[in-house]
FIROZA-47280 format. One record per residue (C-alpha): residue in one letter; x, y negated, z negated. Coordinates in steps of 0.05 Angstrom, whole numbers, plus 5000, padded with zeros to 4 digits. Each point is the difference from the previous one (the first is absolute). Example, Ala and Ser with C-alpha at 12.3 -4.5 7.8 and 13.67 -1.06 7.14 Angstrom:
// residues 2
A524650904844;S502749315013;
END
This chain:
// residues 520
M321276558908;V499649294973;N494849904946;E494649515017;G496150014935;P497949344967;N504250144938;E506550155037;E504149454967;E497250154931;R502350735004;D506949835027;D503550154934;T495550564976;P502050735012;A494850385039;P497250604962;E502150675028;T492850235008;E498749425047;L505950185041;Q497750715008;A492849805014;D501649555058;A506550075039;S498649375039;V500649564939;S507249764991;V503950094936;H502349295008;P495349465028;S504249895062;V504050635013;S497050705001;I503450654980;N502150245068;P506550305025;S500849425049;V499849464948;S503949954935;V496049944935;H504849464978;P502849415038;S506750105033;S505949904954;S503249595056;A494749474992;H502149354967;P498650004926;S495649395005;A495650345050;L499350614955;A498349574941;Q493549745030;P494250484988;S495449565040;G504250155062;L498350744993;A492549884996;R499649795071;S493450035035;S499150395064;G498349385039;S507149744998;G503450645024;P498650645037;E493650354979;N503550594967;L506949954971;S500250754985;V500150195074;I506549925040;K498549985074;V502649625060;S495249655047;R499750125075;R499349255010;R507049874972;W503750025066;A494949555034;V500849494944;V507649995003;L500149975076;V495249415003;F504149644948;S506350165038;C497049705063;Y497949334972;S506649964963;M503350115068;C495949425030;N502149534944;A507450195005;F499849885075;Q497849294987;W505649904951;I505650145050;Q496749795066;Y503249304996;S506950204978;S500750545053;I499849465054;N502649434956;N503249625057;I493750015044;F495549724945;M505349474985;H499549785072;F492450035004;Y498649604936;G506349575003;V502150174929;S506450254967;A502150724989;F499149884925;A492749805011;I498750665037;D503650384945;W495149704950;L494350325038;S502850654975;M502449764932;C493149724983;Y497950734993;M505250074945;L498649334968;T492450114996;Y500750684968;I503749754938;P494649544969;L494150425023;L502250704979;L497749974928;L493249755021;V499150545053;A502650554953;W494849774948;L494650015054;L502250715019;E499050224928;K493549624992;F496550165066;G503650605028;L503050255065;R494149885047;T499249264982;I507449875009;A500250395066;L494149605027;T503049344979;G506850155029;S497250245066;A495249415006;L505649494987;N504550355050;C494549955053;L498649274984;G507349815006;A500750355067;W494249605030;V502349334970;K506650075039;L496149985065;G498849264985;S507549865004;L501250115075;R502749305012;P507149754983;H497449464953;L495750504960;F505650324961;P496549834933;V494050435022;T504450615010;V503049864932;V493050014969;G498450665035;Q506550304976;L498749774929;I493250355001;C503450645024;S505249924945;V494549974948;A497050645031;Q506850334990;V499449904925;F493850455002;I503850535039;L507250104976;G498350254930;M495050535022;P503950605028;S501850314933;R493149854972;I496450335059;A504750604995;S498750094925;V492449905004;W498750445061;F505550525005;G502150624961;A506450074960;N503750335058;E497749485051;V501049334967;S506949855027;T498250215070;A493649584997;C503849404974;S504950085058;V494350025050;A497149374969;V506749645005;F500950305069;G494549545028;N503549384976;Q506550235031;L496550185065;G497149305003;I506949704993;A502550485055;I494549785047;G501449284981;F507150095025;L498050365064;V493649665026;P501249244995;P506350005044;V496050405052;L493649584998;V503449324994;P505849915049;N505449474991;I497749485051;E500449245002;D492849845021;R496149884935;D493350105033;Q502050695022;L502850134931;A493349804970;Y496550505045;H504750584980;I499649824926;S492449985004;I499950725026;M504050224940;F495649624952;Y493550275031;I502550714996;I501849954927;G493549644984;G495950565032;V504050544964;A499249654933;T492549955010;L499450745017;L504050194938;L495649574956;I493950385025;L503550674986;V501749784929;I492749834987;I497850695025;V505650464974;F502949704937;K497150244933;E502049794930;K502150694976;P498450745011;K494650364960;Y505250414962;P507149824978;P505150325047;S505250174946;R500750114926;A504249364994;Q494449605033;S494750324956;L504049824938;S501149305028;Y492449905005;A499050274930;L505449554970;A497949375038;S496849484956;P495449475030;D502249534944;A507550125011;S504149365006;Y502849895069;L505749584974;S501750514948;S500750525055;I505049555036;S503649894934;R500750754989;L502850085071;F505449494988;K502050364936;N501250625042;L507449935017;N499850535055;F494449645035;V503449324993;L506250295034;L495750295055;V496649325011;I506849685011;T502850545045;Y493650055041;G500049245010;L507250015024;N498650545051;A493349755026;G502549274998;A505850205045;F495250335048;Y495549385002;A506049555015;L502850475052;S493250055035;T498849255000;L506949825027;L501150595047;N498049615063;R504949444983;M505750494986;V499150415064;I499149405045;R506349694970;H504250595026;Y495650215059;P496949385032;G493550125039;E498750674967;E493549824964;V496750655022;N505850424976;A500149624934;G492850214990;R501850725018;I505650004949;G495049774948;L495350555024;T505650514993;I501449784928;V492850064979;I498350655038;A506150334969;G497849734932;M493050285010;L503050685013;G504349924938;A493949794958;V495850605021;L505850504989;S501649704932;G492750054980;I499650735020;W506650144965;L497649674935;D493650405000;R504250645005;S505949844956;K497749464951;T507249745000;Y498249264997;K506449734969;E504850415043;T496349865065;T499549264986;L507449954984;V502250395062;V495649585046;Y502649364969;I507250215011;M498750185072;T496449335010;L506449644978;V504350435046;G495249885058;M500049254989;L507649984999;V500550395065;Y494749555033;T503749384976;F506550185034;T497050275065;L495149445016;S505349575034;L503550555040;G496249815064;H496650685011;L492549994988;W499550764999;I504650024939;V495649484966;F493850435013;I503350604967;T502849644939;A493749594989;G495750635004;T504450364950;M499749414952;G492449955008;F498950744987;F502549904929;M498349264986;T492650035018;G499550734980;Y501649764929;L493649584994;P495050564983;L505250324954;G500049374958;F492450004994;E499550724978;F506049964953;A496749404967;V493550384989;E503950574968;L503849544953;T493849604978;Y494350514997;P494649914975;E500549255014;S496349745062;E503350175067;G497749325026;I503949634947;S506450395007;S500149985076;G498149264998;L506049834957;L504550395048;N497249585057;I500949354963;S507450184991;A500450165075;Q496949345020;V504549594954;F506350335025;G497249985071;I499449244998;I506849914968;F503550475048;T496549735063;I501749274984;S507150164977;Q501750485057;G497049525051;Q504549444976;I506150464999;I498550245071;D499349285025;N506449774968;Y504650614999;G497150535047;T496150654994;K505550434968;P500749574936;G492449984997;N499350755001;I505850104951;F496049554953;L494350515002;C504950584991;L502549714935;F493049994970;L498550705026;A506350234964;L497449684936;G493350365010;T503550665009;A503849924935;L493749814961;T496150595029;A505150474969;F498049754930;I492650165008;K497850604960;A495150485032;D494449954948;L494750335043;R493849884957;R494850175052;Q503350675015;K500050164926;A492549864997;N498750455059;K504150584971;E496850004931;T494850534988;P494049894954;E501650624958;N507349804989;K498249294985;L494750214950;Q505050454966;E505349454996;E495149514970;E497850514948;E507250134979;E501349264992;S493749844960;N494550374964;T495249425010;S498150155072;K493149765018;V498750595045;P497750654966;T505150555011;A494950574999;V497649985071;S497950635037;D504050255059;D493949905044;H500449254990;L507449985015;
END
């Protein structure tokens, strides 16, 4: 149990007398971590040296973390939290792709170029880059609930603003609404791994992260499927405005309902830490820790830097492919807007299946490096096959090859999040996943603009080969990442073994070694 006495910080460096330990088992040997089989007496050896060198970080008050760090217990609310998050992430992702999935129809309605419609998707990527550091700092400062409320509220606001753009001359209004939604996305994309770590046990985190990412992918899938059905390709702009308004009203209502659910369901953190790694993370966290120094430490981690690059190449290719899919399919199959959306749906649904299966596999096998490399290789193979079958003239072949590619390409996304947490523990999950997403947005913008120009000037095959080259580079770099699974090491360490190791290394341990078996 965490000490709450007034002299907690003063006694931080003073060994507790043995008689006091025997008199009251509820008093911790160390001010922030009690002698309990579920929590190590000493900080994890996998923690960064600078984090271990800050005694103030270990004297953390109970108000900033779960009430009792010595109890490891999962909360019943955890699945409700991750499902609500998954749903409003889905709503936001739908709004990202709803314009690109019927690119040609919105071009006709607003009288703008294809590039202008592409920017309605790319603004999501552009907004994320300058705002990530601010939002990651807010996540550390104010916590999950505040970030969830802000993201859901902005998503709702953007959806309703778009209803003011139902005239051809009001394109700037829909741009404003989309920009608001893109800001909301910054409060969403970095949360899956954080929610998984804070709410789920050691054998559930990868599955939970996959479920959280699942919502975003489902939103993209619905964004490919629903707009071509609700908004037909007709010439009459008044009729188009009516059909577009139906789509905007539906998404506005859904976003409002989800905001209410976030207010009701979402809590900051469970009463007890769900895993040993999370308990140690709370104990090691320092309220005075430098945010910029954490980022600096991450960029000194070569394995993480390689993952940032490889994740960005894969996710950036997916963003470009999703944004330009309608243009590519229509180029080879004129008038097939609905099937273009279905192909996009197939890519994402297959990827969602891949994401869930990879999450379950990681929880069972813990083979992060091997799984990531295999999935990356298969992504490259799938992209090559899709590239050379798109122009064959048979839509059913495109459905199969696109689905195969999507199974691995979008199935890779939660793998990257979880691998990053393993490589960077005990650094904040929000920071590591945020840096992954910045890389994805940067490469997404570069790939979308470049591939779009290549498609316009040379055709779809050279444009897709362009992506294949970068996926090949990502595969090669992934092979050089070392599987330094720090979080797994923290979960496997036992208090008794850790205590023994520390005593062998130094005779100046602050914790008395004569402790009765009853207290252990």
